[in-house]
Backbone as a printed PyTorch tensor [residue, N CA C, xyz], in Angstrom:
tensor([[[  5.0350,   1.3920,   2.2330],
         [  4.9850,   1.5600,   0.6950],
         [  4.0180,   2.4430,   0.6280]],

        [[  3.6520,   3.5510,  -0.1210],
         [  2.7260,   4.1190,  -0.3590],
         [  1.6980,   3.6350,  -0.9180]],

        [[  0.3430,   4.0150,  -0.6410],
         [ -0.8780,   3.2170,  -1.1410],
         [ -1.0630,   3.6840,  -2.9520]],

        [[ -1.3150,   2.5920,  -3.2660],
         [ -1.5280,   2.7300,  -4.8830],
         [ -2.7460,   2.4450,  -5.2240]],

        [[ -2.9920,   3.0230,  -6.5660],
         [ -4.5300,   2.8510,  -7.0900],
         [ -4.5950,   2.4090,  -8.0470]],

        [[ -5.6440,   1.7310,  -8.5620],
         [ -5.6950,   0.9800,  -9.9100],
         [ -7.1500,   1.4440, -10.3080]],

        [[ -7.3470,   1.8000, -11.6820],
         [ -8.4640,   2.5080, -12.2580],
         [ -8.8270,   1.3880, -13.5810]],

        [[-10.3320,   1.0630, -13.5390],
         [-10.8070,   0.4140, -14.4240],
         [-12.2550,   0.4130, -14.5560]],

        [[-12.6560,   1.6700, -14.4640],
         [-14.1280,   1.7880, -14.1630],
         [-14.4330,   1.5260, -12.4430]],

        [[-13.7060,   1.2640, -12.0100],
         [-14.1430,   0.5160, -10.2400],
         [-13.0980,   1.1910,  -9.5430]],

        [[-13.3260,   1.2200,  -8.3240],
         [-12.7570,   2.0040,  -7.1930],
         [-11.8260,   0.9850,  -6.7040]],

        [[-10.4600,   0.3020,  -7.3710],
         [ -9.4760,  -0.7110,  -6.8550],
         [ -8.7150,  -0.3610,  -6.2330]],

        [[ -8.6850,   0.3740,  -5.0810],
         [ -7.7740,   1.1280,  -3.8270],
         [ -6.8970,  -0.1960,  -3.1680]],

        [[ -5.6390,  -0.5270,  -3.6490],
         [ -4.8380,  -1.7210,  -3.1960],
         [ -3.5330,  -1.2970,  -2.8330]],

        [[ -3.2970,  -2.0050,  -1.5510],
         [ -2.1320,  -1.1570,  -1.1500],
         [ -1.1770,  -2.8740,  -0.7980]],

        [[ -0.3990,  -3.2680,  -2.1010],
         [  0.0700,  -4.4720,  -2.2060],
         [  1.4260,  -4.5150,  -1.1120]],

        [[  1.2960,  -4.4830,   0.3080],
         [  2.2100,  -4.5690,   1.1450],
         [  2.3590,  -5.7530,   1.6120]],

        [[  3.2110,  -6.3740,   2.2800],
         [  3.8840,  -7.5770,   3.0950],
         [  5.3370,  -7.7420,   2.7530]],

        [[  5.3470,  -9.4450,   3.0750],
         [  6.4320, -10.0010,   2.8380],
         [  6.9730, -10.1120,   1.1710]],

        [[  6.0750,  -9.8420,   0.3860],
         [  6.7100,  -9.8520,  -1.1300],
         [  5.5860,  -9.4190,  -1.9300]],

        [[  5.7550,  -8.4560,  -3.0340],
         [  4.8090,  -7.8870,  -3.6810],
         [  3.8280,  -8.8060,  -4.4170]],

        [[  4.1200, -10.2750,  -4.8100],
         [  3.1330, -11.1040,  -5.5840],
         [  2.0320, -11.3550,  -4.0920]],

        [[  2.7060, -11.8020,  -3.0870],
         [  1.9370, -12.1810,  -1.8900],
         [  1.2790, -10.9190,  -1.2790]],

        [[  1.6340,  -9.6180,  -1.2420],
         [  0.7650,  -8.5500,  -0.8400],
         [ -0.4550,  -7.8290,  -1.9450]],

        [[ -0.0050,  -8.3740,  -3.1460],
         [ -1.1270,  -7.9060,  -4.2550],
         [ -2.1600,  -8.9630,  -3.8250]],

        [[ -1.8050, -10.2040,  -3.9490],
         [ -2.8780, -11.5600,  -3.7750],
         [ -3.4260, -11.1670,  -2.2480]],

        [[ -2.9040, -10.8640,  -1.5650],
         [ -3.4130, -10.5440,  -0.0350],
         [ -4.4030,  -9.1380,  -0.1400]],

        [[ -4.2460,  -8.4720,  -1.0890],
         [ -4.9640,  -7.0930,  -1.0920],
         [ -5.8630,  -7.3230,  -1.7900]],

        [[ -6.1280,  -8.1810,  -3.0780],
         [ -7.2180,  -8.4490,  -3.6540],
         [ -8.1040,  -9.3670,  -3.0510]],

        [[ -7.5850, -10.4930,  -2.3060],
         [ -8.3160, -11.3970,  -1.5890],
         [ -9.2660, -10.3920,  -0.5740]],

        [[ -8.6860,  -9.6950,   0.3630],
         [ -9.3760,  -8.7340,   1.2500],
         [-10.4660,  -7.5890,   0.5820]],

        [[ -9.7040,  -7.4210,  -0.7490],
         [-11.2410,  -6.4500,  -1.4550],
         [-12.4510,  -7.4030,  -1.4510]],

        [[-12.1370,  -8.5620,  -1.6170],
         [-13.1670,  -9.5030,  -2.3230],
         [-13.9710,  -9.9060,  -0.7280]],

        [[-13.2350, -10.1320,   0.0230],
         [-13.8840, -10.6950,   1.4780],
         [-14.4550,  -9.5130,   2.1140]],

        [[-13.8370,  -8.1660,   1.8950],
         [-14.7080,  -7.1250,   2.6860],
         [-15.8730,  -6.7550,   1.6950]],

        [[-15.7250,  -6.9680,   0.3410],
         [-17.3020,  -6.4740,   0.0150],
         [-17.1870,  -5.3610,  -1.1310]],

        [[-15.8490,  -5.2120,  -1.4390],
         [-15.5300,  -3.5920,  -2.2870],
         [-15.3720,  -4.2260,  -3.7420]],

        [[-15.0910,  -5.5090,  -3.8770],
         [-15.2380,  -6.2010,  -5.2420],
         [-16.5590,  -7.1950,  -5.1880]],

        [[-17.7210,  -6.8080,  -5.9150],
         [-18.6570,  -7.6500,  -5.5610],
         [-18.3420,  -8.7750,  -6.5430]],

        [[-19.1270,  -9.7910,  -6.5490],
         [-19.4540, -11.1680,  -7.3600],
         [-19.7230, -10.7940,  -8.6740]],

        [[-18.9720, -11.1540,  -9.7310],
         [-19.1210, -10.5110, -11.0930],
         [-18.3550,  -9.2540, -11.4250]],

        [[-17.8180,  -8.5420, -10.6430],
         [-16.8770,  -7.7010, -11.0720],
         [-15.5560,  -7.8370, -12.0900]],

        [[-15.8720,  -7.3750, -12.9860],
         [-14.6050,  -7.5450, -13.9910],
         [-13.0150,  -6.7370, -13.6700]],

        [[-12.2690,  -7.3730, -13.3860],
         [-10.7050,  -7.0430, -12.8700],
         [-10.2560,  -6.5220, -14.5000]],

        [[ -9.2580,  -5.2060, -13.9370],
         [ -8.7300,  -4.9140, -14.9790],
         [ -7.6110,  -5.8570, -15.5460]],

        [[ -7.3720,  -5.9900, -16.9420],
         [ -6.3690,  -7.0870, -17.2930],
         [ -5.1830,  -6.7690, -16.2340]],

        [[ -4.2930,  -8.0120, -16.3570],
         [ -3.0170,  -7.9120, -16.0940],
         [ -1.9580,  -6.9660, -16.5360]],

        [[ -2.1560,  -6.3840, -17.5730],
         [ -1.1860,  -5.5690, -18.1000],
         [ -1.7360,  -3.9080, -17.5160]],

        [[ -3.1260,  -4.2100, -17.4250],
         [ -3.4110,  -2.6910, -17.0320],
         [ -3.1260,  -2.3090, -15.5500]],

        [[ -3.7210,  -3.4260, -14.7170],
         [ -3.1400,  -3.5660, -13.3940],
         [ -1.6180,  -3.1040, -13.4010]],

        [[ -0.7680,  -3.6970, -13.8040],
         [  0.5700,  -3.6000, -13.5150],
         [  1.2990,  -2.3160, -13.8820]],

        [[  0.3040,  -1.8520, -15.0580],
         [  0.9330,  -0.3940, -15.2240],
         [  0.4590,   0.6590, -14.2990]],

        [[ -0.9350,   0.2700, -13.7850],
         [ -1.3300,   1.3660, -12.8490],
         [ -0.6030,   1.1510, -11.4750]],

        [[ -0.1880,   0.2280, -11.3940],
         [  0.4620,  -0.1530,  -9.9120],
         [  2.3260,  -0.1010,  -9.9170]],

        [[  2.4970,   0.0520, -10.8070],
         [  3.9590,   0.0090, -11.2650],
         [  4.7500,  -1.0180, -10.8930]],

        [[  4.3570,  -1.9680, -11.3800],
         [  5.0600,  -3.2770, -10.7950],
         [  4.8470,  -4.1340, -12.5250]],

        [[  5.7160,  -5.3030, -12.2840],
         [  6.0380,  -6.4330, -13.3090],
         [  4.5400,  -6.9910, -13.7130]],

        [[  4.2820,  -7.3960, -14.7900],
         [  3.0140,  -7.7190, -15.2760],
         [  2.7890,  -9.4160, -14.9620]],

        [[  3.9620,  -9.9890, -14.6320],
         [  3.9730, -11.3750, -14.1480],
         [  3.5630, -11.4000, -12.7470]],

        [[  4.0230, -10.4680, -12.0090],
         [  3.7080, -10.3850, -10.7630],
         [  1.9270, -10.5010, -10.6310]],

        [[  1.3720,  -9.5580, -11.3290],
         [  0.0870,  -9.4880, -11.2290],
         [ -0.8610, -10.6350, -11.8580]],

        [[ -0.0940, -11.4180, -12.9170],
         [ -0.8060, -12.4670, -13.3690],
         [ -0.4980, -13.6700, -12.1710]],

        [[  0.3490, -13.7000, -11.6590],
         [  0.6800, -14.8630, -11.1070],
         [ -0.2350, -14.4400,  -9.6440]],

        [[ -0.3430, -13.1070,  -8.9330],
         [ -1.4490, -13.1810,  -8.1780],
         [ -2.9060, -13.5640,  -8.6380]],

        [[ -3.3780, -13.0070,  -9.7550],
         [ -4.4170, -13.4590, -10.5260],
         [ -4.5130, -14.9420, -10.4110]],

        [[ -3.8530, -15.5460, -10.8990],
         [ -3.8020, -17.1160, -10.7490],
         [ -3.7620, -17.9270,  -9.4680]],

        [[ -3.0900, -17.2850,  -8.6440],
         [ -3.1260, -17.6680,  -7.2290],
         [ -4.9550, -18.0140,  -6.6370]],

        [[ -5.1720, -16.5230,  -6.8580],
         [ -6.6710, -16.2380,  -6.6630],
         [ -7.5420, -17.2130,  -7.0910]],

        [[ -7.6220, -17.8040,  -8.6220],
         [ -8.2960, -18.2890,  -9.2270],
         [ -8.3310, -19.7000,  -8.8610]],

        [[ -6.8480, -20.0810,  -8.3280],
         [ -6.6140, -21.4780,  -7.9770],
         [ -7.5690, -21.7190,  -6.3520]],

        [[ -7.4970, -20.7110,  -5.6680],
         [ -8.1690, -20.5950,  -4.3120],
         [ -9.6720, -20.4570,  -4.5140]],

        [[-10.3900, -20.1040,  -5.9410],
         [-11.7590, -19.8320,  -6.1080],
         [-12.3330, -18.5130,  -5.8820]],

        [[-11.2160, -17.7580,  -5.5810],
         [-11.9990, -16.3770,  -5.2740],
         [-12.2340, -15.3900,  -6.6000]],

        [[-11.0330, -15.5860,  -7.6650],
         [-11.7800, -15.1060,  -8.8880],
         [-11.8670, -16.2860, -10.1490]],

        [[-12.4120, -15.9440, -11.0250],
         [-12.7440, -16.8680, -12.2330],
         [-12.0060, -16.0060, -13.6560]],

        [[-11.7050, -16.7330, -14.7400],
         [-11.2230, -16.0510, -15.6580],
         [-11.6410, -17.0730, -16.9610]],

        [[-11.8660, -16.3630, -18.0110],
         [-12.3160, -17.1170, -19.4140],
         [-11.6600, -16.2600, -20.3820]],

        [[-10.9870, -17.0690, -21.3350],
         [-10.5680, -16.0620, -22.6690],
         [-11.3620, -15.3520, -23.1730]],

        [[-10.9080, -14.0080, -23.3590],
         [-12.0340, -13.2040, -24.0830],
         [-13.2290, -12.7060, -23.0290]],

        [[-13.1260, -12.9880, -21.6930],
         [-14.1070, -12.2900, -21.0740],
         [-13.4150, -11.6290, -19.9710]],

        [[-12.0600, -12.0260, -19.7510],
         [-11.4110, -11.4830, -18.8800],
         [-11.2780, -12.3860, -17.3530]],

        [[-10.9670, -11.3400, -16.4480],
         [-10.7020, -11.8980, -14.9390],
         [-11.9900, -11.2960, -14.0220]],

        [[-13.0220, -11.9890, -13.5410],
         [-13.8940, -11.8780, -12.8270],
         [-13.9320, -12.4290, -11.2600]],

        [[-14.7020, -11.4580, -10.4290],
         [-14.6990, -11.7410,  -8.9650],
         [-15.3360, -13.0350,  -9.2910]],

        [[-15.4410, -14.1390,  -8.5360],
         [-15.9310, -15.3480,  -8.3710],
         [-17.5230, -15.1820,  -7.6480]],

        [[-18.4650, -15.9940,  -7.8770],
         [-19.5010, -15.7590,  -6.9650],
         [-19.3320, -16.8290,  -6.1180]],

        [[-19.5920, -16.3490,  -4.6110],
         [-19.1330, -16.9420,  -3.8740],
         [-20.5200, -17.1430,  -2.6860]],

        [[-20.5980, -18.3190,  -2.4670],
         [-21.7460, -18.7240,  -1.2280],
         [-21.7330, -17.9780,   0.0910]],

        [[-22.7870, -17.6000,   0.5630],
         [-22.4210, -16.7110,   2.0070],
         [-21.9160, -17.9110,   3.1050]],

        [[-20.7890, -17.8740,   3.6020],
         [-20.6910, -18.7790,   4.4540],
         [-21.5830, -18.8750,   5.4990]],

        [[-21.8090, -20.1880,   5.8630],
         [-23.0680, -20.5310,   6.8640],
         [-22.0610, -20.3120,   8.2700]],

        [[-22.8780, -20.2140,   9.3390],
         [-22.2310, -19.8300,  10.5080],
         [-21.9630, -21.5880,  11.0670]],

        [[-20.7930, -22.0420,  11.7690],
         [-20.1890, -23.0940,  12.1150],
         [-21.0740, -23.8290,  13.1680]],

        [[-21.6610, -25.0060,  12.8710],
         [-22.3210, -26.0080,  13.7950],
         [-21.8400, -25.9520,  15.1400]],

        [[-22.7690, -25.8140,  16.0640],
         [-22.4730, -25.9720,  17.4650],
         [-21.9760, -27.7280,  17.9920]],

        [[-20.8750, -27.4740,  18.5470],
         [-20.2570, -28.9250,  18.6630],
         [-21.2860, -30.2640,  19.1070]],

        [[-21.3180, -31.6340,  18.7030],
         [-22.3940, -32.1830,  19.1510],
         [-22.0120, -33.1690,  20.1980]],

        [[-22.4720, -33.5070,  21.2330],
         [-22.5170, -34.2380,  22.2700],
         [-21.5350, -35.5240,  22.0780]],

        [[-21.9130, -35.8720,  20.3250],
         [-21.0340, -37.2750,  20.3390],
         [-19.7050, -37.0670,  19.4650]],

        [[-19.2510, -35.8640,  19.7220],
         [-17.8580, -35.7180,  19.2640],
         [-16.8200, -35.5150,  20.1180]],

        [[-15.6560, -36.2190,  20.1500],
         [-14.5380, -36.1430,  20.8830],
         [-14.0690, -34.4290,  21.0450]],

        [[-14.0140, -33.8540,  21.9910],
         [-13.6160, -32.2830,  21.7710],
         [-12.1860, -32.4300,  21.2300]],

        [[-11.8800, -31.3440,  20.3080],
         [-10.9450, -31.4050,  19.7880],
         [-10.5640, -32.0820,  18.4050]],

        [[-11.4220, -32.8550,  18.4850],
         [-11.1510, -34.0750,  17.1070],
         [-12.5920, -33.8580,  15.9660]],

        [[-12.0450, -33.7690,  14.7140],
         [-12.9600, -33.7350,  13.6410],
         [-13.4590, -35.1510,  13.3300]],

        [[-14.8380, -35.6300,  13.2350],
         [-15.2970, -36.5920,  12.6940],
         [-14.5880, -37.1350,  11.2270]],

        [[-13.4810, -36.3130,  10.7110],
         [-13.1950, -36.6730,   9.2640],
         [-11.5450, -36.1680,   9.1730]],

        [[-10.8100, -36.5020,   8.3050],
         [ -9.5770, -36.0610,   8.5570],
         [ -9.4390, -35.4060,   7.2740]],

        [[ -8.5380, -34.0910,   7.4360],
         [ -8.2240, -32.9280,   6.5050],
         [ -6.8930, -33.0140,   6.4240]],

        [[ -6.0820, -34.1920,   6.3920],
         [ -4.8230, -34.1450,   5.5380],
         [ -4.8010, -34.3700,   4.3670]],

        [[ -3.9390, -33.4730,   3.4560],
         [ -3.9110, -33.4910,   2.2050],
         [ -3.2690, -34.8530,   1.6870]],

        [[ -3.8720, -35.2980,   0.4130],
         [ -3.4970, -36.4230,  -0.0050],
         [ -4.1080, -37.8350,   0.6070]],

        [[ -5.1140, -37.6940,   1.2630],
         [ -5.5720, -38.5690,   2.1390],
         [ -7.0780, -38.9600,   1.4820]],

        [[ -7.5050, -39.3610,   0.6440],
         [ -9.0130, -39.3730,   0.1780],
         [ -9.9000, -40.3190,   0.8030]],

        [[-11.3190, -39.8140,   1.2050],
         [-12.0360, -40.4480,   1.4020],
         [-12.4540, -41.3660,   0.4340]],

        [[-11.9540, -42.6450,   0.7750],
         [-12.3130, -44.0210,  -0.2290],
         [-13.8810, -44.6310,  -0.0460]],

        [[-14.2800, -44.1920,   1.4880],
         [-15.8030, -44.7050,   1.1860],
         [-16.7960, -43.5110,   0.3370]],

        [[-16.4920, -42.6640,   0.2440],
         [-17.2030, -41.6320,  -0.6000],
         [-17.2750, -41.8430,  -2.1940]],

        [[-16.0010, -42.4550,  -2.5720],
         [-15.8530, -43.2500,  -3.7970],
         [-17.1490, -43.7470,  -4.4640]],

        [[-17.5630, -43.1500,  -5.6960],
         [-18.8350, -44.3780,  -6.3180],
         [-18.3840, -45.1540,  -7.0420]],

        [[-18.0060, -46.3430,  -6.2520],
         [-17.0110, -47.7230,  -6.9230],
         [-17.9660, -48.1110,  -7.8020]],

        [[-19.3980, -48.4350,  -7.5090],
         [-20.1830, -49.2450,  -8.4660],
         [-19.9790, -48.8950,  -9.6610]],

        [[-20.5550, -47.0260, -10.0940],
         [-20.6170, -46.6010, -11.0410],
         [-19.0250, -46.6600, -11.7940]],

        [[-17.9780, -46.4750, -11.2030],
         [-16.9400, -46.4040, -11.8760],
         [-16.7580, -47.7110, -12.6190]],

        [[-17.0120, -48.9410, -11.7450],
         [-16.8520, -50.4370, -12.1280],
         [-17.7090, -50.5400, -13.5790]],

        [[-18.7750, -50.0120, -13.6930],
         [-19.4910, -49.9690, -14.9090],
         [-18.9130, -49.7690, -16.2640]]])
């Protein structure tokens, strides 16, 4: 697929390629944010404008924006547009401690299994 450009006062050079157009656009936007080409607070073009610039359906852009908002890469507010979210600088991973079992985390990352010990039960019962 040929490289595509979208203009909105910023250099938004995107190449939405991959297994699907929506996923390709989502990945391209995520990489632009991750790589620093889109700084935190940068306002993105409207879905209508970006879709017209890229020659794709508006719903594809809106869905890609929604995915990135759900992942925390973007923020959206009515009347304010879609912006790149402020992200904390990732910390270096901690070195494994001797009391950990190699290959096992001290907590579960399974979806749908809440950490009941962390729930503020006393406050909830009040």
